[in-house]
TORSERO-554082 format. One record per residue (C-alpha): residue number from 1; residue in one letter; y, x, z. Coordinates in Angstrom, 2 decimals. Last residue first. Example, Ala and Ser with C-alpha at 12.3 -4.5 7.8 and 13.67 -1.06 7.14 Angstrom:
2
<rec resi="2" resn="S" north="-1.06" east="13.67" up="7.14"/>
<rec resi="1" resn="A" north="-4.50" east="12.30" up="7.80"/>
This chain:
307
<rec resi="307" resn="C" north="5.41" east="12.96" up="-8.02"/>
<rec resi="306" resn="Y" north="8.48" east="10.84" up="-8.77"/>
<rec resi="305" resn="F" north="7.10" east="7.35" up="-9.21"/>
<rec resi="304" resn="S" north="6.97" east="4.94" up="-12.14"/>
<rec resi="303" resn="I" north="5.88" east="1.31" up="-11.89"/>
<rec resi="302" resn="A" north="3.55" east="-0.91" up="-13.99"/>
<rec resi="301" resn="N" north="1.28" east="1.40" up="-15.93"/>
<rec resi="300" resn="K" north="-1.46" east="-1.26" up="-15.99"/>
<rec resi="299" resn="L" north="-1.14" east="-4.45" up="-13.97"/>
<rec resi="298" resn="I" north="-4.51" east="-5.01" up="-12.29"/>
<rec resi="297" resn="S" north="-5.74" east="-8.41" up="-11.13"/>
<rec resi="296" resn="V" north="-6.65" east="-10.02" up="-7.80"/>
<rec resi="295" resn="E" north="-7.57" east="-13.66" up="-7.27"/>
<rec resi="294" resn="I" north="-7.57" east="-14.96" up="-3.73"/>
<rec resi="293" resn="N" north="-9.18" east="-17.49" up="-1.40"/>
<rec resi="292" resn="G" north="-7.35" east="-17.85" up="1.89"/>
<rec resi="291" resn="K" north="-5.34" east="-15.95" up="4.50"/>
<rec resi="290" resn="G" north="-1.92" east="-14.31" up="4.67"/>
<rec resi="289" resn="I" north="0.02" east="-11.17" up="3.72"/>
<rec resi="288" resn="L" north="-0.61" east="-8.70" up="6.53"/>
<rec resi="287" resn="E" north="0.93" east="-5.34" up="5.57"/>
<rec resi="286" resn="G" north="-1.15" east="-2.15" up="5.53"/>
<rec resi="285" resn="D" north="-0.78" east="-1.63" up="1.78"/>
<rec resi="284" resn="A" north="-1.97" east="-5.21" up="1.26"/>
<rec resi="283" resn="Q" north="-3.75" east="-7.05" up="4.07"/>
<rec resi="282" resn="I" north="-5.76" east="-10.26" up="4.07"/>
<rec resi="281" resn="Y" north="-6.87" east="-11.70" up="7.41"/>
<rec resi="280" resn="P" north="-10.14" east="-13.60" up="7.77"/>
<rec resi="279" resn="A" north="-10.60" east="-17.32" up="7.13"/>
<rec resi="278" resn="K" north="-11.42" east="-19.59" up="10.06"/>
<rec resi="277" resn="K" north="-12.79" east="-22.58" up="8.16"/>
<rec resi="276" resn="Q" north="-15.48" east="-20.60" up="6.38"/>
<rec resi="275" resn="N" north="-16.52" east="-19.77" up="2.85"/>
<rec resi="274" resn="L" north="-14.05" east="-17.14" up="1.78"/>
<rec resi="273" resn="Q" north="-13.83" east="-17.02" up="-2.00"/>
<rec resi="272" resn="I" north="-12.80" east="-13.82" up="-3.75"/>
<rec resi="271" resn="A" north="-11.92" east="-13.55" up="-7.45"/>
<rec resi="270" resn="V" north="-11.82" east="-10.14" up="-9.14"/>
<rec resi="269" resn="L" north="-10.06" east="-8.85" up="-12.26"/>
<rec resi="268" resn="E" north="-9.76" east="-5.50" up="-14.05"/>
<rec resi="267" resn="T" north="-13.05" east="-4.17" up="-12.65"/>
<rec resi="266" resn="K" north="-14.79" east="-1.16" up="-11.15"/>
<rec resi="265" resn="F" north="-17.55" east="-1.82" up="-8.60"/>
<rec resi="264" resn="T" north="-18.92" east="-0.62" up="-5.26"/>
<rec resi="263" resn="K" north="-21.61" east="-2.02" up="-2.94"/>
<rec resi="262" resn="V" north="-22.09" east="-1.09" up="0.73"/>
<rec resi="261" resn="K" north="-25.13" east="-2.05" up="2.79"/>
<rec resi="260" resn="K" north="-27.14" east="1.06" up="1.85"/>
<rec resi="259" resn="Y" north="-24.29" east="3.47" up="2.62"/>
<rec resi="258" resn="K" north="-22.99" east="5.47" up="-0.35"/>
<rec resi="257" resn="T" north="-19.45" east="3.99" up="-0.16"/>
<rec resi="256" resn="I" north="-19.25" east="5.18" up="3.47"/>
<rec resi="255" resn="T" north="-19.29" east="8.73" up="2.06"/>
<rec resi="254" resn="G" north="-15.50" east="8.84" up="1.76"/>
<rec resi="253" resn="N" north="-14.83" east="11.47" up="4.44"/>
<rec resi="252" resn="F" north="-12.80" east="9.21" up="6.73"/>
<rec resi="251" resn="L" north="-14.93" east="6.06" up="6.78"/>
<rec resi="250" resn="K" north="-18.04" east="8.24" up="6.86"/>
<rec resi="249" resn="P" north="-17.01" east="9.55" up="10.29"/>
<rec resi="248" resn="L" north="-17.17" east="5.95" up="11.64"/>
<rec resi="247" resn="N" north="-20.71" east="5.38" up="10.37"/>
<rec resi="246" resn="K" north="-22.55" east="5.16" up="13.68"/>
<rec resi="245" resn="I" north="-19.78" east="2.98" up="15.12"/>
<rec resi="244" resn="I" north="-19.93" east="0.61" up="12.14"/>
<rec resi="243" resn="E" north="-23.72" east="0.47" up="12.26"/>
<rec resi="242" resn="F" north="-23.66" east="-0.37" up="15.98"/>
<rec resi="241" resn="K" north="-21.15" east="-3.16" up="15.37"/>
<rec resi="240" resn="S" north="-23.50" east="-4.61" up="12.76"/>
<rec resi="239" resn="L" north="-22.93" east="-4.32" up="9.02"/>
<rec resi="238" resn="D" north="-23.36" east="-7.53" up="7.00"/>
<rec resi="237" resn="Q" north="-21.88" east="-6.38" up="3.67"/>
<rec resi="236" resn="A" north="-19.23" east="-3.78" up="2.93"/>
<rec resi="235" resn="I" north="-17.96" east="-4.73" up="-0.51"/>
<rec resi="234" resn="T" north="-15.91" east="-1.97" up="-2.17"/>
<rec resi="233" resn="I" north="-13.89" east="-2.64" up="-5.32"/>
<rec resi="232" resn="D" north="-11.91" east="-0.07" up="-7.34"/>
<rec resi="231" resn="L" north="-9.42" east="-1.95" up="-9.50"/>
<rec resi="230" resn="L" north="-9.08" east="-0.64" up="-13.04"/>
<rec resi="229" resn="G" north="-6.30" east="0.49" up="-15.42"/>
<rec resi="228" resn="D" north="-7.28" east="4.17" up="-15.10"/>
<rec resi="227" resn="F" north="-3.97" east="5.56" up="-13.76"/>
<rec resi="226" resn="P" north="-4.10" east="4.88" up="-10.02"/>
<rec resi="225" resn="D" north="-7.67" east="6.21" up="-9.86"/>
<rec resi="224" resn="P" north="-10.05" east="5.02" up="-7.18"/>
<rec resi="223" resn="K" north="-13.57" east="6.48" up="-7.29"/>
<rec resi="222" resn="D" north="-15.57" east="5.10" up="-4.37"/>
<rec resi="221" resn="T" north="-13.36" east="3.06" up="-2.06"/>
<rec resi="220" resn="L" north="-13.00" east="3.33" up="1.72"/>
<rec resi="219" resn="Q" north="-11.45" east="6.74" up="2.20"/>
<rec resi="218" resn="M" north="-9.69" east="6.64" up="5.60"/>
<rec resi="217" resn="G" north="-6.53" east="8.72" up="6.02"/>
<rec resi="216" resn="G" north="-4.34" east="6.64" up="8.34"/>
<rec resi="215" resn="G" north="-5.75" east="3.25" up="7.38"/>
<rec resi="214" resn="S" north="-5.72" east="3.91" up="3.65"/>
<rec resi="213" resn="Y" north="-6.46" east="6.73" up="1.19"/>
<rec resi="212" resn="K" north="-7.48" east="7.03" up="-2.48"/>
<rec resi="211" resn="C" north="-5.19" east="4.92" up="-4.65"/>
<rec resi="210" resn="I" north="-5.85" east="1.68" up="-6.53"/>
<rec resi="209" resn="G" north="-8.27" east="0.05" up="-4.14"/>
<rec resi="208" resn="I" north="-9.56" east="-3.44" up="-3.49"/>
<rec resi="207" resn="L" north="-11.56" east="-3.59" up="-0.25"/>
<rec resi="206" resn="I" north="-13.86" east="-6.34" up="0.99"/>
<rec resi="205" resn="M" north="-14.88" east="-6.36" up="4.65"/>
<rec resi="204" resn="L" north="-17.73" east="-7.09" up="7.05"/>
<rec resi="203" resn="T" north="-19.50" east="-9.61" up="4.85"/>
<rec resi="202" resn="K" north="-22.27" east="-12.18" up="5.17"/>
<rec resi="201" resn="G" north="-23.32" east="-13.40" up="1.74"/>
<rec resi="200" resn="S" north="-22.40" east="-13.66" up="-1.91"/>
<rec resi="199" resn="I" north="-22.05" east="-11.20" up="-4.79"/>
<rec resi="198" resn="S" north="-21.21" east="-12.59" up="-8.22"/>
<rec resi="197" resn="E" north="-21.78" east="-10.99" up="-11.63"/>
<rec resi="196" resn="S" north="-20.40" east="-10.02" up="-15.06"/>
<rec resi="195" resn="K" north="-16.62" east="-10.27" up="-14.81"/>
<rec resi="194" resn="L" north="-16.53" east="-10.08" up="-11.03"/>
<rec resi="193" resn="T" north="-16.89" east="-12.87" up="-8.49"/>
<rec resi="192" resn="V" north="-16.97" east="-12.05" up="-4.79"/>
<rec resi="191" resn="K" north="-18.34" east="-14.83" up="-2.59"/>
<rec resi="190" resn="S" north="-17.75" east="-14.53" up="1.13"/>
<rec resi="189" resn="E" north="-19.19" east="-15.53" up="4.48"/>
<rec resi="188" resn="F" north="-17.71" east="-13.78" up="7.51"/>
<rec resi="187" resn="N" north="-18.53" east="-10.99" up="9.95"/>
<rec resi="186" resn="K" north="-17.14" east="-11.45" up="13.45"/>
<rec resi="185" resn="F" north="-14.45" east="-9.23" up="14.96"/>
<rec resi="184" resn="S" north="-14.08" east="-9.20" up="18.76"/>
<rec resi="183" resn="L" north="-14.98" east="-5.82" up="20.24"/>
<rec resi="182" resn="L" north="-14.97" east="-3.88" up="16.97"/>
<rec resi="181" resn="S" north="-11.29" east="-4.61" up="16.54"/>
<rec resi="180" resn="I" north="-10.38" east="-2.42" up="19.52"/>
<rec resi="179" resn="I" north="-12.24" east="0.54" up="17.96"/>
<rec resi="178" resn="T" north="-10.55" east="0.11" up="14.59"/>
<rec resi="177" resn="G" north="-7.11" east="-0.36" up="16.16"/>
<rec resi="176" resn="Y" north="-7.56" east="2.89" up="18.11"/>
<rec resi="175" resn="L" north="-8.52" east="4.72" up="14.93"/>
<rec resi="174" resn="Y" north="-5.52" east="3.26" up="13.14"/>
<rec resi="173" resn="S" north="-3.21" east="3.87" up="16.14"/>
<rec resi="172" resn="I" north="-4.06" east="7.58" up="15.86"/>
<rec resi="171" resn="A" north="-1.36" east="7.75" up="13.18"/>
<rec resi="170" resn="G" north="1.42" east="7.16" up="15.72"/>
<rec resi="169" resn="I" north="1.24" east="5.92" up="19.32"/>
<rec resi="168" resn="R" north="4.14" east="3.48" up="18.78"/>
<rec resi="167" resn="K" north="2.10" east="1.75" up="16.08"/>
<rec resi="166" resn="H" north="0.06" east="-0.05" up="18.77"/>
<rec resi="165" resn="K" north="0.61" east="-3.79" up="18.18"/>
<rec resi="164" resn="E" north="0.71" east="-3.47" up="14.39"/>
<rec resi="163" resn="V" north="-2.58" east="-1.54" up="14.56"/>
<rec resi="162" resn="N" north="-4.28" east="-4.68" up="15.86"/>
<rec resi="161" resn="S" north="-3.35" east="-6.84" up="12.85"/>
<rec resi="160" resn="V" north="-4.20" east="-3.92" up="10.55"/>
<rec resi="159" resn="V" north="-7.68" east="-3.71" up="12.11"/>
<rec resi="158" resn="F" north="-8.20" east="-7.42" up="11.41"/>
<rec resi="157" resn="G" north="-7.22" east="-6.85" up="7.78"/>
<rec resi="156" resn="D" north="-9.87" east="-4.14" up="7.38"/>
<rec resi="155" resn="F" north="-12.44" east="-6.22" up="9.24"/>
<rec resi="154" resn="G" north="-11.94" east="-9.06" up="6.79"/>
<rec resi="153" resn="I" north="-9.99" east="-8.66" up="3.56"/>
<rec resi="152" resn="G" north="-8.43" east="-5.56" up="2.07"/>
<rec resi="151" resn="A" north="-5.70" east="-4.33" up="-0.23"/>
<rec resi="150" resn="L" north="-5.09" east="-0.73" up="-1.29"/>
<rec resi="149" resn="N" north="-2.32" east="1.50" up="-2.69"/>
<rec resi="148" resn="N" north="0.40" east="0.06" up="-4.94"/>
<rec resi="147" resn="F" north="0.24" east="-3.59" up="-3.93"/>
<rec resi="146" resn="F" north="1.83" east="-6.73" up="-5.36"/>
<rec resi="145" resn="V" north="1.93" east="-10.15" up="-3.70"/>
<rec resi="144" resn="P" north="2.16" east="-13.26" up="-5.86"/>
<rec resi="143" resn="P" north="4.58" east="-15.98" up="-4.73"/>
<rec resi="142" resn="K" north="3.58" east="-18.21" up="-1.81"/>
<rec resi="141" resn="T" north="3.10" east="-21.89" up="-2.64"/>
<rec resi="140" resn="S" north="-0.60" east="-21.60" up="-1.85"/>
<rec resi="139" resn="N" north="-3.68" east="-23.26" up="-3.30"/>
<rec resi="138" resn="Q" north="-5.12" east="-19.84" up="-4.26"/>
<rec resi="137" resn="I" north="-3.49" east="-16.66" up="-2.95"/>
<rec resi="136" resn="V" north="-2.51" east="-14.57" up="-5.98"/>
<rec resi="135" resn="I" north="-2.77" east="-10.82" up="-5.51"/>
<rec resi="134" resn="K" north="-1.43" east="-8.35" up="-8.11"/>
<rec resi="133" resn="G" north="-2.43" east="-4.68" up="-8.08"/>
<rec resi="132" resn="I" north="-0.17" east="-1.97" up="-9.53"/>
<rec resi="131" resn="D" north="-1.09" east="0.80" up="-11.97"/>
<rec resi="130" resn="Q" north="0.73" east="4.11" up="-12.06"/>
<rec resi="129" resn="T" north="3.53" east="5.71" up="-14.05"/>
<rec resi="128" resn="A" north="3.87" east="9.35" up="-12.99"/>
<rec resi="127" resn="I" north="7.30" east="11.00" up="-13.23"/>
<rec resi="126" resn="V" north="8.29" east="14.65" up="-12.89"/>
<rec resi="125" resn="G" north="12.02" east="14.69" up="-12.14"/>
<rec resi="124" resn="N" north="12.38" east="18.05" up="-10.41"/>
<rec resi="123" resn="K" north="14.93" east="16.39" up="-8.12"/>
<rec resi="122" resn="I" north="12.34" east="13.95" up="-6.76"/>
<rec resi="121" resn="I" north="9.87" east="16.75" up="-6.03"/>
<rec resi="120" resn="N" north="12.70" east="18.78" up="-4.48"/>
<rec resi="119" resn="I" north="13.51" east="15.86" up="-2.17"/>
<rec resi="118" resn="A" north="9.91" east="15.83" up="-0.88"/>
<rec resi="117" resn="S" north="10.08" east="19.58" up="-0.23"/>
<rec resi="116" resn="E" north="13.42" east="19.17" up="1.56"/>
<rec resi="115" resn="F" north="12.09" east="16.43" up="3.82"/>
<rec resi="114" resn="D" north="8.75" east="17.99" up="4.78"/>
<rec resi="113" resn="K" north="6.22" east="15.15" up="4.71"/>
<rec resi="112" resn="P" north="4.69" east="16.45" up="1.49"/>
<rec resi="111" resn="I" north="3.88" east="14.37" up="-1.62"/>
<rec resi="110" resn="N" north="0.33" east="15.18" up="-2.71"/>
<rec resi="109" resn="H" north="0.01" east="12.09" up="-4.97"/>
<rec resi="108" resn="T" north="-3.01" east="10.60" up="-3.21"/>
<rec resi="107" resn="K" north="-1.64" east="11.62" up="0.21"/>
<rec resi="106" resn="V" north="1.69" east="9.89" up="-0.56"/>
<rec resi="105" resn="W" north="0.01" east="6.47" up="-0.49"/>
<rec resi="104" resn="D" north="-1.39" east="6.99" up="3.02"/>
<rec resi="103" resn="N" north="1.75" east="7.71" up="5.05"/>
<rec resi="102" resn="G" north="-0.04" east="6.30" up="8.12"/>
<rec resi="101" resn="T" north="2.66" east="5.76" up="10.73"/>
<rec resi="100" resn="G" north="5.76" east="6.33" up="8.65"/>
<rec resi="99" resn="I" north="8.35" east="8.79" up="7.38"/>
<rec resi="98" resn="P" north="7.66" east="9.75" up="3.79"/>
<rec resi="97" resn="I" north="10.58" east="10.70" up="1.51"/>
<rec resi="96" resn="I" north="9.49" east="8.87" up="-1.62"/>
<rec resi="95" resn="G" north="11.05" east="8.72" up="-5.08"/>
<rec resi="94" resn="I" north="10.85" east="5.50" up="-7.07"/>
<rec resi="93" resn="N" north="11.51" east="5.05" up="-10.79"/>
<rec resi="92" resn="I" north="12.28" east="1.84" up="-12.70"/>
<rec resi="91" resn="K" north="11.42" east="1.88" up="-16.42"/>
<rec resi="90" resn="Y" north="7.85" east="0.73" up="-15.67"/>
<rec resi="89" resn="T" north="9.27" east="-2.47" up="-14.17"/>
<rec resi="88" resn="P" north="10.92" east="-3.64" up="-17.37"/>
<rec resi="87" resn="I" north="14.54" east="-4.38" up="-16.36"/>
<rec resi="86" resn="N" north="16.13" east="-7.77" up="-15.62"/>
<rec resi="85" resn="N" north="12.97" east="-9.65" up="-14.60"/>
<rec resi="84" resn="Q" north="12.70" east="-9.06" up="-10.87"/>
<rec resi="83" resn="S" north="9.66" east="-9.68" up="-8.62"/>
<rec resi="82" resn="M" north="7.89" east="-6.40" up="-9.47"/>
<rec resi="81" resn="I" north="10.84" east="-4.33" up="-8.27"/>
<rec resi="80" resn="S" north="11.12" east="-6.07" up="-4.90"/>
<rec resi="79" resn="N" north="7.34" east="-6.02" up="-4.47"/>
<rec resi="78" resn="V" north="7.35" east="-2.26" up="-5.03"/>
<rec resi="77" resn="M" north="10.19" east="-1.87" up="-2.51"/>
<rec resi="76" resn="N" north="8.27" east="-3.91" up="0.07"/>
<rec resi="75" resn="H" north="5.13" east="-1.81" up="-0.39"/>
<rec resi="74" resn="L" north="7.20" east="1.39" up="-0.10"/>
<rec resi="73" resn="T" north="8.57" east="0.23" up="3.26"/>
<rec resi="72" resn="G" north="5.07" east="-0.75" up="4.42"/>
<rec resi="71" resn="D" north="3.61" east="2.62" up="3.42"/>
<rec resi="70" resn="G" north="6.21" east="4.51" up="5.44"/>
<rec resi="69" resn="G" north="9.94" east="5.06" up="5.33"/>
<rec resi="68" resn="I" north="12.71" east="6.53" up="3.20"/>
<rec resi="67" resn="C" north="12.40" east="5.11" up="-0.32"/>
<rec resi="66" resn="I" north="14.54" east="6.66" up="-3.03"/>
<rec resi="65" resn="F" north="15.44" east="4.56" up="-6.05"/>
<rec resi="64" resn="N" north="16.30" east="5.26" up="-9.67"/>
<rec resi="63" resn="K" north="16.96" east="2.41" up="-12.12"/>
<rec resi="62" resn="I" north="20.49" east="1.36" up="-11.14"/>
<rec resi="61" resn="N" north="21.85" east="-1.08" up="-13.72"/>
<rec resi="60" resn="Q" north="24.20" east="-2.85" up="-11.26"/>
<rec resi="59" resn="N" north="21.84" east="-5.85" up="-11.37"/>
<rec resi="58" resn="I" north="19.12" east="-3.36" up="-10.45"/>
<rec resi="57" resn="A" north="21.06" east="-2.47" up="-7.30"/>
<rec resi="56" resn="D" north="21.45" east="-6.13" up="-6.31"/>
<rec resi="55" resn="H" north="17.73" east="-6.75" up="-6.88"/>
<rec resi="54" resn="V" north="16.80" east="-3.69" up="-4.80"/>
<rec resi="53" resn="L" north="19.00" east="-4.69" up="-1.85"/>
<rec resi="52" resn="N" north="17.96" east="-8.35" up="-1.94"/>
<rec resi="51" resn="I" north="14.25" east="-7.46" up="-1.97"/>
<rec resi="50" resn="S" north="14.82" east="-4.69" up="0.60"/>
<rec resi="49" resn="H" north="15.88" east="-7.31" up="3.15"/>
<rec resi="48" resn="G" north="12.39" east="-8.83" up="3.12"/>
<rec resi="47" resn="S" north="11.94" east="-8.51" up="6.86"/>
<rec resi="46" resn="Y" north="15.29" east="-7.73" up="8.48"/>
<rec resi="45" resn="S" north="17.87" east="-4.95" up="8.80"/>
<rec resi="44" resn="T" north="17.07" east="-2.61" up="5.93"/>
<rec resi="43" resn="F" north="19.41" east="0.37" up="5.93"/>
<rec resi="42" resn="A" north="21.52" east="0.99" up="2.83"/>
<rec resi="41" resn="F" north="22.37" east="3.88" up="0.55"/>
<rec resi="40" resn="K" north="24.47" east="4.84" up="-2.45"/>
<rec resi="39" resn="F" north="23.70" east="7.95" up="-4.39"/>
<rec resi="38" resn="D" north="24.86" east="10.75" up="-6.67"/>
<rec resi="37" resn="F" north="22.38" east="13.50" up="-5.73"/>
<rec resi="36" resn="Q" north="23.93" east="16.95" up="-5.60"/>
<rec resi="35" resn="H" north="21.05" east="18.85" up="-3.95"/>
<rec resi="34" resn="K" north="23.23" east="19.51" up="-0.89"/>
<rec resi="33" resn="E" north="24.22" east="15.82" up="-0.87"/>
<rec resi="32" resn="L" north="20.55" east="14.84" up="-0.71"/>
<rec resi="31" resn="L" north="19.96" east="17.45" up="2.01"/>
<rec resi="30" resn="F" north="22.89" east="16.18" up="4.10"/>
<rec resi="29" resn="K" north="21.65" east="12.60" up="3.80"/>
<rec resi="28" resn="I" north="18.18" east="13.72" up="4.92"/>
<rec resi="27" resn="K" north="19.64" east="15.41" up="8.03"/>
<rec resi="26" resn="P" north="21.85" east="12.41" up="8.88"/>
<rec resi="25" resn="W" north="18.87" east="10.06" up="8.22"/>
<rec resi="24" resn="N" north="16.57" east="11.80" up="10.70"/>
<rec resi="23" resn="K" north="17.07" east="9.45" up="13.66"/>
<rec resi="22" resn="K" north="17.10" east="6.34" up="11.47"/>
<rec resi="21" resn="S" north="13.88" east="7.32" up="9.71"/>
<rec resi="20" resn="S" north="12.28" east="8.51" up="12.97"/>
<rec resi="19" resn="G" north="12.64" east="5.06" up="14.59"/>
<rec resi="18" resn="N" north="8.99" east="4.58" up="15.48"/>
<rec resi="17" resn="G" north="7.94" east="6.24" up="12.21"/>
<rec resi="16" resn="S" north="9.68" east="3.51" up="10.25"/>
<rec resi="15" resn="T" north="12.11" east="1.32" up="12.26"/>
<rec resi="14" resn="P" north="15.27" east="2.38" up="10.40"/>
<rec resi="13" resn="N" north="13.80" east="1.46" up="6.99"/>
<rec resi="12" resn="I" north="16.04" east="3.45" up="4.66"/>
<rec resi="11" resn="I" north="16.78" east="2.48" up="1.08"/>
<rec resi="10" resn="V" north="18.45" east="5.02" up="-1.20"/>
<rec resi="9" resn="F" north="20.00" east="3.92" up="-4.49"/>
<rec resi="8" resn="W" north="20.42" east="6.61" up="-7.08"/>
<rec resi="7" resn="S" north="22.75" east="7.12" up="-10.03"/>
<rec resi="6" resn="K" north="21.57" east="9.65" up="-12.58"/>
<rec resi="5" resn="P" north="24.06" east="11.90" up="-14.31"/>
<rec resi="4" resn="E" north="24.97" east="11.02" up="-17.93"/>
<rec resi="3" resn="V" north="23.67" east="13.65" up="-20.30"/>
<rec resi="2" resn="F" north="26.26" east="15.15" up="-22.64"/>
<rec resi="1" resn="M" north="24.83" east="16.93" up="-25.68"/>
């Protein structure tokens, strides 16, 4: 029986990994050709460019994509796929060749940084269809934002805003951004409404996880599972600066979720109200997406990845 060969579209973010994607593209291109991939490719050249690239490719009936970049590049590709209506999103497959600052999403799925090993995973064709989070910012004209790894509000978002300024120093920029943020961040008032209860009060940060790692390897949620159809919620309440410093190691080994001022939940839907004029940052997959009250839901088995 004849099987039509797959057509691939490769998207490269030339700024990922402080320019490593662009620098290494000739080597990656050679490896893709060596493994007999039939592909077209394009470099992104502006914010949101991947949306046009992905939509154009889908209009040409391309369903297999390769993302060359970091967590932000993958986030943009996911949002490109989720914002089109031509093909059911779960029928679109993404392969990852990770070149970025944090590379957090790939850690959950054990995708290596070595180019040829990552390409072999894509070539082997094993697909996992995972859940995707959907964020709606209330009283906003912005379209929904989708995330494949983790979203956060408060200290987490403030750290992301500082990391953006220091990405040139690599993965350590997350630790540096955390320390810098400690100097000026102020806890905020929030109300988190779940299906059966509400939690109100002073808050350091609120995290909504699908996968395991964020912020360059931190583990901030309790039992995230990208296939269980649930959001993994962490509410870090009114921790002081001293408590944050004392618990820094726990951010990386996952035990922060056991701290007395941290609450965790599993849910399909959560609403978050931020009761102050100067609302904290919201981030999704390490990308700042805005400010305001939000509603977050889970979309089960939404996109397929080569893992």
